[in-house]
C-alpha positions as MATLAB code, in Angstrom:
seq = 'MLQKELRVLLADRGAMITLFLSPIMFITVMSLALGSSFANLGSSGKLSICVVDQDGGTAARSLFSALTSTGELRVTSQTEAQSQVRVKAGTDAFAVVIPAGFEQQIESGAAPSVRYVVDPSAVRQVVDPLESAINGVVLAVGAQTRTDLALNRLAGSQSDPAVKSAVAEITGLDRAAHTVDATTALPSGSTAVKYPTVYQQNVPGYAVMYVFFIVTVMAGSILAERREGTFRRLLSSPMPRWQLLLGKVAPYLLVALVQVGVLLAFGRLVFGMGLGAHPLALLPLSAALACCAAALGLLLASFSRTEAQVNGMGTVVVLVLAALGGCMVPGVFMPQFMRDIADYVPQGIALNGYQDVLVRGDGLASVLPASGVLLAVAAGLFLLAVPRFRFVR';
ca = [
     -75.010  -69.800   64.542;
     -75.477  -71.682   61.070;
     -74.562  -74.864   61.800;
     -77.407  -74.442   65.198;
     -79.899  -73.058   62.692;
     -79.206  -76.030   60.306;
     -79.029  -78.623   63.524;
     -82.702  -77.181   64.248;
     -84.086  -76.993   60.798;
     -83.173  -80.464   60.211;
     -84.234  -81.729   63.403;
     -87.921  -80.701   62.757;
     -89.577  -83.671   60.867;
     -92.623  -81.751   60.085;
     -90.382  -79.216   57.878;
     -88.796  -81.636   55.950;
     -92.036  -82.987   55.303;
     -93.009  -80.334   53.958;
     -90.013  -79.823   52.076;
     -89.017  -82.722   50.835;
     -91.739  -85.566   51.134;
     -94.762  -83.650   50.342;
     -93.173  -82.741   46.881;
     -92.255  -86.022   45.841;
     -95.616  -87.740   46.614;
     -97.365  -84.943   44.176;
     -95.210  -84.768   41.950;
     -95.447  -88.640   41.554;
     -99.646  -88.460   41.698;
    -100.008  -85.428   39.442;
     -97.407  -86.701   36.938;
     -99.725  -90.277   37.221;
    -102.883  -88.431   36.899;
    -101.614  -85.710   34.504;
     -99.606  -88.488   31.738;
    -102.415  -89.039   29.347;
    -103.200  -84.918   28.928;
     -99.572  -84.678   28.342;
     -99.170  -87.246   25.887;
    -100.478  -86.066   22.730;
     -99.791  -82.402   23.656;
     -98.258  -80.502   20.651;
     -99.362  -82.915   18.636;
    -102.763  -83.040   16.842;
    -103.337  -87.269   17.511;
    -105.094  -89.734   14.913;
    -109.176  -89.989   15.953;
    -110.635  -93.188   15.837;
    -113.533  -94.360   13.583;
    -115.251  -97.421   12.672;
    -117.115  -98.264    9.245;
    -120.256 -100.592    9.654;
    -120.705 -101.640    5.832;
    -124.197 -103.121    5.669;
    -124.230 -102.926    1.495;
    -121.249 -104.642    0.470;
    -121.180 -103.081   -2.435;
    -117.906 -101.883   -4.572;
    -118.648  -98.201   -3.692;
    -118.965  -99.086   -0.054;
    -115.301 -100.464   -0.261;
    -114.289  -97.476   -1.989;
    -115.915  -95.154    0.553;
    -113.519  -97.406    3.265;
    -110.726  -97.131    0.949;
    -110.938  -93.646    0.713;
    -111.455  -92.947    4.748;
    -108.736  -95.342    5.230;
    -106.024  -93.286    2.972;
    -106.657  -89.726    4.522;
    -104.329  -90.754    7.230;
    -105.452  -88.251    9.407;
    -108.258  -91.105   10.654;
    -108.117  -94.433   12.458;
    -110.503  -96.279   10.797;
    -111.573  -99.998   11.420;
    -114.783 -101.947    9.800;
    -116.806 -103.266   12.512;
    -120.739 -104.640   13.087;
    -123.297 -102.332   13.772;
    -123.272 -103.830   17.721;
    -119.659 -103.808   17.864;
    -119.645 -100.222   16.424;
    -122.213  -99.109   19.255;
    -119.992 -100.844   21.774;
    -116.847  -98.729   20.828;
    -118.644  -95.387   20.843;
    -119.931  -95.729   23.894;
    -116.912  -96.773   25.494;
    -115.166  -93.558   24.022;
    -112.957  -96.375   21.308;
    -114.020  -94.547   18.617;
    -115.209  -90.738   17.944;
    -118.659  -91.742   16.027;
    -119.102  -94.590   13.473;
    -120.029  -93.941    9.981;
    -123.139  -96.865    8.826;
    -123.142  -97.469    5.182;
    -126.939  -98.823    4.723;
    -127.851 -101.671    2.333;
    -128.620  -99.729   -0.934;
    -125.956  -97.354   -1.088;
    -124.453  -98.256   -4.186;
    -127.853  -98.586   -6.038;
    -128.398  -95.125   -4.649;
    -125.544  -93.993   -6.664;
    -126.381  -95.938   -9.144;
    -129.240  -94.132   -9.883;
    -128.478  -91.335   -9.498;
    -129.860  -90.243   -6.224;
    -127.933  -88.660   -3.208;
    -126.228  -91.239   -1.348;
    -126.736  -91.536    2.426;
    -124.907  -92.686    5.228;
    -125.758  -92.739    9.368;
    -123.430  -91.793   11.668;
    -123.958  -93.236   15.572;
    -122.061  -90.199   17.871;
    -121.627  -90.287   21.585;
    -123.822  -87.780   22.987;
    -120.899  -86.423   24.930;
    -118.763  -86.195   21.686;
    -117.475  -82.627   21.487;
    -119.666  -81.128   18.907;
    -116.649  -78.672   17.841;
    -114.559  -82.342   16.625;
    -117.484  -83.933   15.333;
    -119.677  -81.662   13.048;
    -116.383  -80.707   10.920;
    -115.378  -84.525   10.530;
    -119.243  -85.316    9.720;
    -118.637  -82.596    6.717;
    -115.412  -83.599    5.540;
    -117.119  -87.304    5.471;
    -119.985  -86.076    4.184;
    -117.491  -84.386    1.124;
    -115.789  -87.505    0.992;
    -119.020  -90.055    0.461;
    -120.201  -87.438   -2.400;
    -116.617  -87.580   -4.088;
    -117.067  -91.726   -4.044;
    -120.719  -91.492   -5.769;
    -119.141  -89.205   -8.494;
    -116.201  -91.518   -9.065;
    -118.828  -94.903   -9.065;
    -121.115  -93.958  -10.887;
    -118.453  -91.916  -13.482;
    -116.458  -95.720  -13.441;
    -119.726  -96.764  -14.573;
    -120.319  -94.198  -17.383;
    -117.046  -95.255  -18.512;
    -117.247  -99.019  -18.031;
    -121.020  -98.717  -20.588;
    -119.713  -96.550  -23.015;
    -116.200  -99.215  -22.642;
    -118.763 -102.007  -23.314;
    -120.893 -100.543  -26.492;
    -116.881 -100.079  -28.194;
    -116.191 -102.161  -30.361;
    -112.873 -100.255  -31.304;
    -109.694 -101.141  -29.599;
    -108.537  -97.511  -29.986;
    -111.792  -95.836  -28.000;
    -111.702  -98.383  -25.405;
    -108.233  -97.824  -24.556;
    -109.371  -94.086  -24.261;
    -111.687  -94.523  -22.275;
    -109.821  -96.874  -20.162;
    -107.299  -93.631  -19.934;
    -110.204  -91.199  -19.047;
    -110.898  -93.659  -16.221;
    -107.277  -93.631  -14.958;
    -107.340  -90.178  -14.836;
    -111.036  -89.106  -13.185;
    -109.081  -91.978  -10.169;
    -106.368  -89.605  -10.023;
    -108.103  -86.465   -9.609;
    -109.252  -87.804   -6.515;
    -105.763  -87.821   -4.953;
    -104.401  -84.876   -3.158;
    -100.740  -84.343   -2.526;
    -101.445  -81.695    0.603;
     -98.670  -81.009    3.149;
     -98.836  -78.284    6.431;
     -96.316  -75.267    7.141;
     -95.930  -72.838    9.455;
     -96.317  -69.052    8.906;
     -92.776  -67.401    7.713;
     -90.835  -66.437   10.902;
     -92.855  -68.958   13.229;
     -91.112  -71.834   15.199;
     -93.059  -75.221   15.996;
     -93.634  -75.024   20.242;
     -91.768  -77.607   22.091;
     -94.219  -78.621   24.432;
     -93.041  -80.112   28.073;
     -93.695  -83.482   28.942;
     -95.454  -84.626   32.217;
     -92.534  -84.224   33.966;
     -90.535  -81.480   32.798;
     -93.960  -79.581   34.120;
     -94.318  -81.049   37.926;
     -91.359  -82.056   38.783;
     -89.971  -78.211   38.215;
     -93.589  -76.675   38.714;
     -93.351  -78.612   42.269;
     -90.044  -77.761   43.144;
     -91.081  -73.828   42.632;
     -93.695  -74.086   44.792;
     -92.576  -76.467   47.521;
     -89.204  -74.144   47.412;
     -91.358  -70.894   48.434;
     -92.842  -73.257   51.872;
     -89.429  -72.164   53.042;
     -91.215  -69.047   53.758;
     -93.682  -70.121   56.383;
     -90.500  -72.608   58.024;
     -88.267  -69.503   58.356;
     -91.073  -67.009   59.374;
     -92.215  -69.661   62.088;
     -88.725  -70.454   63.153;
     -87.966  -66.570   64.122;
     -91.258  -65.727   65.760;
     -90.532  -68.977   67.951;
     -87.030  -67.367   68.656;
     -88.544  -64.180   69.227;
     -91.014  -65.887   71.777;
     -88.169  -67.891   73.371;
     -85.740  -65.292   73.693;
     -83.136  -66.761   71.927;
     -82.631  -63.560   69.697;
     -82.612  -61.151   73.178;
     -79.786  -63.353   74.763;
     -77.737  -63.691   71.148;
     -77.692  -59.958   71.148;
     -75.833  -59.493   74.002;
     -72.989  -61.492   72.347;
     -70.525  -58.973   70.586;
     -72.068  -60.582   66.836;
     -73.183  -57.780   65.152;
     -76.769  -57.602   64.084;
     -76.008  -57.986   59.960;
     -73.831  -61.256   61.004;
     -76.835  -62.550   63.118;
     -79.657  -61.853   60.516;
     -77.649  -63.668   57.908;
     -76.490  -66.364   59.899;
     -80.776  -66.324   60.260;
     -81.200  -66.326   56.658;
     -78.142  -68.478   55.151;
     -79.126  -72.041   56.402;
     -82.697  -71.311   54.670;
     -81.131  -70.440   51.234;
     -79.046  -74.046   51.538;
     -81.878  -75.901   52.185;
     -83.719  -74.298   49.825;
     -81.176  -74.941   47.251;
     -80.506  -78.571   48.364;
     -84.509  -79.070   47.820;
     -84.188  -78.290   44.267;
     -81.361  -80.484   43.749;
     -82.885  -83.495   45.684;
     -86.644  -83.139   43.439;
     -84.489  -82.710   40.102;
     -82.422  -85.618   41.001;
     -85.876  -87.525   41.744;
     -87.244  -86.218   38.587;
     -84.311  -87.661   37.160;
     -83.462  -91.055   38.376;
     -86.986  -92.115   38.839;
     -89.001  -90.950   35.843;
     -86.215  -90.551   33.730;
     -86.150  -87.019   32.831;
     -83.783  -85.390   30.852;
     -81.940  -82.405   32.396;
     -81.255  -80.639   29.069;
     -78.148  -79.924   27.312;
     -76.618  -77.283   29.694;
     -77.761  -78.880   33.320;
     -75.262  -76.182   34.971;
     -77.582  -73.282   33.517;
     -79.994  -74.567   36.243;
     -77.371  -73.219   39.160;
     -77.645  -69.797   39.208;
     -81.668  -70.014   38.396;
     -81.846  -72.117   41.448;
     -79.832  -69.986   43.584;
     -82.132  -66.694   42.580;
     -85.174  -68.881   43.243;
     -83.929  -69.336   46.666;
     -82.859  -65.864   47.571;
     -86.305  -65.022   46.625;
     -88.150  -67.270   48.763;
     -85.468  -66.437   52.015;
     -86.443  -62.865   51.071;
     -90.329  -63.384   51.012;
     -89.840  -65.574   54.527;
     -87.850  -62.541   56.321;
     -90.387  -59.932   54.838;
     -92.978  -62.379   56.598;
     -91.412  -62.352   59.721;
     -91.344  -58.549   59.528;
     -95.004  -58.095   59.207;
     -96.367  -61.336   61.353;
     -96.983  -60.762   64.964;
     -97.616  -64.131   65.885;
     -97.499  -68.187   64.283;
    -100.396  -68.399   63.291;
    -100.157  -65.261   61.376;
     -97.215  -66.470   59.064;
     -99.046  -70.085   58.707;
    -101.686  -68.678   57.039;
    -100.602  -65.786   55.997;
     -97.570  -67.642   54.645;
     -99.709  -70.284   53.065;
    -101.940  -68.483   51.208;
     -99.076  -66.725   49.259;
     -97.657  -69.676   48.235;
    -100.439  -71.342   46.856;
    -101.872  -68.067   45.040;
     -98.705  -67.267   43.905;
     -97.877  -70.741   42.682;
    -101.352  -71.108   40.940;
    -101.101  -67.835   39.064;
     -97.231  -69.124   38.200;
     -97.814  -72.213   36.733;
     -96.925  -74.598   39.047;
    -100.211  -76.304   39.834;
    -102.116  -76.296   36.676;
     -99.616  -76.251   33.542;
     -99.501  -72.746   31.519;
    -100.765  -74.691   28.113;
    -103.728  -75.341   29.903;
    -104.449  -71.672   31.135;
    -106.274  -69.409   28.826;
    -103.916  -66.757   27.262;
    -104.463  -63.741   29.907;
    -103.388  -66.195   33.150;
    -100.305  -66.977   31.369;
     -99.434  -63.274   30.702;
    -100.143  -63.009   34.214;
     -97.594  -66.089   35.253;
     -94.546  -64.221   33.499;
     -94.931  -61.136   35.873;
     -95.161  -63.871   39.107;
     -91.492  -64.759   40.453;
     -92.974  -68.550   40.181;
     -94.036  -68.206   36.519;
     -90.600  -66.528   35.918;
     -88.609  -69.466   37.274;
     -90.668  -71.742   36.345;
     -89.935  -70.613   32.551;
     -86.364  -70.846   33.189;
     -86.525  -74.219   34.160;
     -88.248  -75.124   31.544;
     -86.335  -73.625   29.416;
     -83.547  -75.464   29.972;
     -84.824  -78.904   30.686;
     -87.725  -78.763   27.387;
     -85.732  -76.044   24.952;
     -82.437  -77.195   25.883;
     -81.238  -73.620   26.203;
     -78.069  -73.026   27.885;
     -77.282  -70.424   30.637;
     -77.290  -67.270   28.340;
     -81.261  -68.021   28.592;
     -81.527  -67.925   32.406;
     -79.569  -64.846   33.251;
     -82.648  -62.405   32.457;
     -84.817  -64.868   34.808;
     -82.208  -65.055   37.088;
     -81.358  -61.155   37.299;
     -85.655  -60.436   37.460;
     -85.763  -63.202   40.427;
     -82.565  -61.472   42.346;
     -83.990  -58.259   41.506;
     -87.351  -59.341   43.514;
     -85.155  -61.020   46.503;
     -83.779  -57.344   46.925;
     -86.461  -55.054   46.934;
     -88.458  -57.713   49.201;
     -85.516  -57.763   51.400;
     -85.520  -53.710   51.579;
     -88.875  -54.190   52.468;
     -88.031  -56.298   55.528;
     -85.260  -54.870   57.125;
     -86.667  -51.641   58.335;
     -89.407  -53.435   59.857;
     -87.505  -56.559   61.046;
     -87.240  -56.979   64.511;
     -85.033  -59.458   66.607;
     -87.180  -59.180   70.122;
     -90.598  -57.016   70.662;
];
């Protein structure tokens, strides 16, 4: 019975494409499409801006130096024409234009002026605070420049070397006061979040999603055997019904396990995805996932009367649960309430378990609770399915 079912399943090219080729294509295409979105996940990254110096004075150079010394910005010097091109192309978030006469404004005690060139499509929640911070730097540079000028004039008017030395010391103190040694720390008891790479998201995500596509293949096969009278002939044999049912379900459990193994191996060999410090911990999780999918397939076969119902209901259930579980849209891009829902969906529970091993390097103890929940869900689905299951209608 087991060998017969395996031969029939492996000979079904449509099922093989659905279970193996389709997820491989999705993993490849979606990983290429979302690679840049995951590249700086979890890190602030550096914003690029450019500075157009139309003044050329000491104060303008001090402002450029102050912006580059923050370490939080990638700052380049450009002409105004170049800055327009770079902002339009999105290379720079915006351009800071230091107009001619900037230094004279400072020397005269007037408020220094700068001009910003901003892409109209730029996110204002990012640009506005940054403009405010740069305005603060401009004010600090202006104040320092005016202080330096006043101190230089004072030093020039003095003939006493001791007074000149004191003025030079005050100048040094004034410059040191503009240097801030800032550090960033997490609140007490908090730990840094480790985000998955695009492959650590897409490979297990689409593996989990496509394991559940075995639901429609399995339920469709059961209905086809009912229609063709295969079950009726098998029931005339001395084989107990429970063995007949087990022989029908077991091949799909095995194929689901192989499917997960093939997809993880594809991610490892083609994309270099790491399997974590304890890859054997993936086995109980994959076995529990396969049981859950097979039980759902049996439930679908129990409630469906036609193969069209199997395909319709099965596809809707599989896609909706995959979306809710974070297999299609990564959880990190979902709102908090959707992430909360994913924690109660079998697909989300399985995906979180895989990422505990692949991303966070957890071991067997970490995935056992998730495996237990999936087995409990599988048992519940099985208990719902068996009383309604009929070999012959």
